[in-house]
C-alpha positions as CSV (number, residue, x, y, z in Angstrom):
1,M,136.1,124.1,139.5
2,Q,135.4,125.5,136.1
3,Q,132.1,124.6,134.6
4,P,132.1,123.0,131.1
5,D,131.2,125.4,128.3
6,S,127.6,124.6,127.3
7,T,128.1,126.2,123.9
8,H,130.2,123.1,122.8
9,Q,127.6,120.5,123.7
10,K,126.3,118.3,120.9
11,P,122.7,118.9,119.8
12,S,120.3,116.4,121.4
13,P,118.2,114.0,119.3
14,S,115.1,116.2,119.9
15,Q,117.0,119.3,118.7
16,W,118.0,117.4,115.5
17,A,114.4,116.4,115.0
18,N,113.3,120.0,115.4
19,L,115.9,121.1,112.9
20,A,114.8,118.4,110.4
21,E,111.2,119.6,110.7
22,L,112.2,123.2,110.4
23,I,114.0,122.7,107.1
24,G,111.6,120.1,105.7
25,I,113.6,116.9,105.8
26,E,111.4,113.9,105.2
27,T,111.2,111.9,108.4
28,L,108.4,109.3,107.6
29,P,109.7,105.8,107.1
30,R,109.9,104.2,103.6
31,S,111.3,100.7,103.0
32,W,114.1,99.9,100.6
33,V,111.7,97.9,98.5
34,E,109.6,101.0,98.0
35,K,112.6,103.1,97.3
36,S,113.8,100.6,94.7
37,L,110.4,100.6,93.0
38,C,110.5,104.4,92.8
39,T,113.9,104.2,91.2
40,I,113.2,101.5,88.7
41,G,109.9,103.1,87.6
42,A,111.5,106.4,87.0
43,F,114.3,104.7,85.0
44,V,112.0,102.7,82.8
45,S,109.6,105.5,82.1
46,L,112.2,108.1,81.3
47,M,114.0,105.7,79.0
48,A,110.8,105.2,77.0
49,V,110.2,109.0,76.9
50,Y,113.8,109.6,75.7
51,V,113.6,107.1,72.9
52,I,110.3,108.3,71.6
53,T,111.2,112.0,71.9
54,T,114.5,111.7,70.2
55,S,112.9,109.8,67.3
56,I,110.5,112.7,66.8
57,M,112.7,115.7,67.4
58,G,116.3,114.5,67.3
59,P,118.7,114.3,70.3
60,Q,119.5,118.0,70.7
61,A,116.0,119.4,70.5
62,A,114.6,116.6,72.7
63,L,116.8,117.3,75.7
64,P,114.8,120.1,77.3
65,V,111.6,118.2,76.7
66,V,112.9,115.1,78.4
67,A,114.0,117.2,81.3
68,S,110.4,118.3,81.9
69,M,109.1,114.8,81.6
70,G,111.8,113.6,84.1
71,A,110.2,115.7,86.8
72,T,106.8,114.2,85.9
73,S,108.3,110.8,86.1
74,L,109.6,111.4,89.6
75,L,106.1,112.4,90.8
76,L,104.4,109.4,89.2
77,F,106.7,106.8,90.7
78,S,107.8,108.5,94.0
79,V,104.4,110.0,95.0
80,P,101.9,107.9,93.0
81,H,99.0,108.8,95.3
82,G,99.7,112.5,95.4
83,A,97.2,115.0,93.9
84,L,99.8,116.4,91.5
85,S,100.6,112.9,90.1
86,Q,97.1,111.8,89.0
87,P,96.3,111.4,85.3
88,W,94.3,114.6,84.9
89,P,96.9,116.9,86.3
90,V,99.7,115.1,84.5
91,F,98.1,115.1,81.1
92,M,96.2,118.4,81.2
93,G,98.9,120.2,83.2
94,Q,101.5,119.3,80.5
95,V,99.2,120.1,77.6
96,V,97.9,123.4,78.9
97,S,101.4,124.5,79.8
98,A,102.9,123.6,76.4
99,T,100.0,125.4,74.7
100,V,100.7,128.5,76.8
101,G,104.4,128.3,76.0
102,V,103.9,128.1,72.2
103,T,101.4,131.0,72.3
104,V,103.6,133.3,74.4
105,A,106.6,132.4,72.3
106,K,104.7,133.5,69.2
107,L,103.4,136.7,70.7
108,I,106.4,137.8,72.8
109,P,109.8,136.9,71.5
110,D,111.7,138.5,74.4
111,P,112.2,135.8,77.0
112,L,112.7,138.4,79.8
113,I,109.0,139.1,79.6
114,G,107.8,135.9,77.9
115,A,109.2,133.4,80.4
116,P,107.7,134.8,83.6
117,L,104.4,135.5,81.8
118,A,104.2,131.9,80.5
119,V,104.7,130.5,84.0
120,A,102.2,132.8,85.5
121,L,99.6,132.0,82.9
122,C,100.3,128.2,83.3
123,T,99.8,128.5,87.0
124,L,96.5,130.4,86.6
125,L,95.1,128.0,83.9
126,M,96.1,124.9,85.8
127,L,94.5,126.2,89.0
128,L,91.3,127.0,87.1
129,G,91.3,123.6,85.4
130,R,92.2,121.8,88.6
131,C,95.2,120.2,86.9
132,L,98.1,121.7,88.8
133,H,101.3,119.9,87.8
134,P,104.5,121.9,88.4
135,P,106.6,120.1,85.7
136,G,104.2,121.5,83.2
137,A,105.7,125.0,83.7
138,A,109.0,123.5,82.5
139,S,107.3,122.4,79.3
140,A,106.2,126.0,78.7
141,L,109.7,127.3,79.3
142,T,111.1,124.7,77.0
143,V,109.4,126.5,74.1
144,I,110.4,130.0,75.3
145,F,114.1,129.1,75.5
146,A,114.0,126.4,72.7
147,S,116.0,126.2,69.6
148,D,114.5,127.3,66.2
149,A,113.7,123.7,65.4
150,V,111.3,123.5,68.4
151,R,109.8,126.9,67.8
152,E,109.1,126.0,64.1
153,M,107.0,123.0,65.3
154,G,104.4,125.5,66.7
155,Y,101.3,123.8,68.2
156,D,102.4,120.4,66.8
157,F,104.8,120.5,69.8
158,V,101.8,120.2,72.1
159,L,100.6,117.0,70.6
160,M,104.0,115.4,69.8
161,P,105.9,115.1,71.9
162,V,104.2,116.6,75.0
163,A,100.8,115.0,75.0
164,L,102.3,111.8,73.7
165,N,104.9,111.7,76.4
166,A,102.4,112.4,79.1
167,T,100.1,109.6,77.9
168,I,103.0,107.2,77.8
169,L,104.1,108.1,81.3
170,I,100.6,107.5,82.6
171,I,100.3,104.2,80.9
172,I,103.6,103.0,82.2
173,A,102.7,104.2,85.8
174,I,99.4,102.3,85.6
175,T,101.1,99.1,84.4
176,F,104.2,99.3,86.6
177,N,102.3,100.0,89.8
178,A,99.4,97.6,89.2
179,P,101.0,94.5,90.8
180,F,101.6,96.3,94.1
181,K,98.5,96.6,96.3
182,G,99.9,99.7,98.1
183,R,101.0,101.5,94.9
184,R,98.1,101.1,92.5
185,Y,97.7,104.1,90.2
186,P,95.6,106.2,89.8
187,S,94.9,106.8,93.5
188,G,91.3,105.8,92.9
189,W,92.5,102.3,92.2
190,H,94.5,102.2,95.4
191,D,93.4,99.4,97.8
192,R,92.1,101.4,100.7
193,Q,91.2,99.3,103.8
194,F,90.4,101.3,106.9
195,P,90.3,99.3,110.1
196,Q,87.4,100.1,112.4
197,V,88.3,101.8,115.6
198,A,87.6,99.8,118.7
199,S,86.2,102.7,120.8
200,S,85.6,106.4,120.7
201,H,88.3,106.9,123.3
202,E,90.8,105.1,121.1
203,A,89.7,107.1,118.1
204,G,90.6,110.4,119.8
205,T,94.1,109.5,120.6
206,I,96.9,108.8,118.2
207,S,100.4,108.7,119.5
208,H,103.5,109.3,117.4
209,E,104.5,105.7,117.7
210,R,101.1,104.5,116.4
211,F,101.3,106.9,113.6
212,I,104.8,105.8,112.5
213,K,103.7,102.1,112.7
214,A,100.7,102.8,110.5
215,V,102.9,104.7,107.9
216,E,105.4,101.8,107.9
217,E,102.5,99.4,107.1
218,L,101.5,101.6,104.2
219,D,105.1,101.8,102.9
220,T,104.5,104.7,100.5
221,F,105.2,108.4,100.5
222,I,102.5,110.5,102.2
223,D,102.6,114.0,100.8
224,V,101.4,115.6,104.1
225,S,103.1,116.2,107.4
226,E,102.3,114.1,110.6
227,E,101.1,117.3,112.3
228,D,98.6,118.1,109.5
229,L,97.3,114.5,109.5
230,L,96.8,114.6,113.2
231,K,95.0,117.9,113.0
232,L,92.7,116.5,110.3
233,H,92.0,113.5,112.5
234,N,91.2,115.6,115.5
235,L,88.9,117.9,113.6
236,I,87.0,115.0,112.2
237,Y,86.8,113.4,115.6
238,K,85.5,116.6,117.2
239,K,82.8,117.0,114.6
240,E,81.6,113.4,115.0
241,R,81.3,113.7,118.8
């Protein structure tokens, strides 16, 4: 009797899980309430930024600026407790990057050299200033590839609209997230309550099921993998023994 061809078997759930982990699909649970709050916050904040930016620069010149702030908005409302979303990285990352963009655009008109140089300098300065905020690089590129109207603004572009928009986004994020205990922004205002562990034996063992249950209770995006969190827990537990 001919054996069935194993090459046509469907992947098992564990194989799908391994594939999801390999390509970086988010697997941690998040409720529809949390997803809705992320969506509404991004909508409200970006609408405010668009209205203000277009009133300053006009619709055409404002479009690339709004695009950069859209990425900032996503971080503020989808990952409110992430390191890249805090007020210092948001404000200084945008301001530093916009300043670099204006400076490079003035000194190096050729975007073939200016664009990668601007991003490289933004990265270095944000790392040195502990204000790493990836959307800031887009603000720098906005000046490099901008229309003449934006270039003519010079360093005024840094203050209005970039610094103004960053400030508005931070204020909206603080106000919008304040009523929700698990989403309070900045992360220093987040209501952290760590339950005491019953015993040292229990502290040293965290199963996948317990981890998922704890994440469901938090109901917010955690910008670190389950494996890395468990590694940190084990390292801390080992040092305390």
